N, C-alpha and C positions, 0 to 999 in steps of 0.2 A: 936083633938077630936076623939073619937072612935078608929079606927084602924090606923089613920094617924096623923102626927103632922107637923106643920109649923116650919121649921128650918131657922133661920136668921144667915147669915154668911157674912164675909167680905173678900174681895180680895184686895191685894196690887199688882198692875200691874207694879211697878217699880218707880224709882226716878222721872221720868218726868210726872207721872200721879197721880191722886188722888186715895185714897182708895175708894172702892165702897161697898155698902151693897146689899145683895140679899136675896131672900126668895125662898125656895123650899119646896114642900110638899112631905114627904117621909113616908113610912110605919113605924110604931112605933118600929118595931124590928131593924131598921137600926140605926147605931150609928151616922152617919153624911151623908150629901149629897155627891154623887159622881159626876164626871164631866158629866156623862150621865144623871143625874137628871136635869129636866128642871126648870130653875129659871123663875119666872113670873113677878118679879119686880127687877129692878136694878137702884140704885140711888147713887149720890155722893153729896159732900158738895158745889157744884157749885163754885169751886175755892175759898172757904173760905168766900163766900158772906153772910153766916149766922154766926153772931158773937157769939152766945150762945154756948159755948163748951159743955154744958149739953145735947144738942140735938144730940151729936155725940159720937161715941165710936171708939177710935183708928183711927179717921179720917173719918169713914163712918157714914152716918145718922143712928140714932136709930129709928127703926120701932116700932110702937105699934100694936101688932097683936092680934085680938080677933076673936075666933070662934063664929059665929052667930048661926050656926047650923052645922050638920055633913057635909053639902055640901056648906057652905057659910062662907067666911073669910073676915074680914074687916081689912084693913091695913091703919094706919095713918103714914104719913111722916112729918118730920119737915118742917114748912113753909120755902120756899126758896130752899129746896133740889132740885137738878136737876135729873130728871128721864130720863133714856135711854130706858127703857122697862117697860110697865105698862099694863099687859093683864087683861081683864075683866073676863076671864075664863081660866081654865086649866084642861083639861080632863073633869071630872064630877063636878068640883069645880067652884062656882061663886065667884068672887073677887070684892069687893068694896073698894074705896079709899077715903081718906080725909087728912086734914092737921092739925097739932097742933103747938102751939107756946110754 
């Protein structure tokens, strides 16, 4: 929204770990997040405990992201996704969370 956008991306950390999904907020002029960009939510499929493959993309959970205002973002995660990081704010941004099935 406005001058920034939420970018959802996935990371594959190797054969012995699950894919994970992350979100970073970046300036609209950026093509994609860099390692220096701060991710404020990180989640995986909890070792396959969620059976519905439609809730995942390439192994990582599908987030539903909605801008509530220029400074507030709502993130929905699939029910059963395991979260490793879930911050309620990032710089000037307020972040709320929920689940979907």
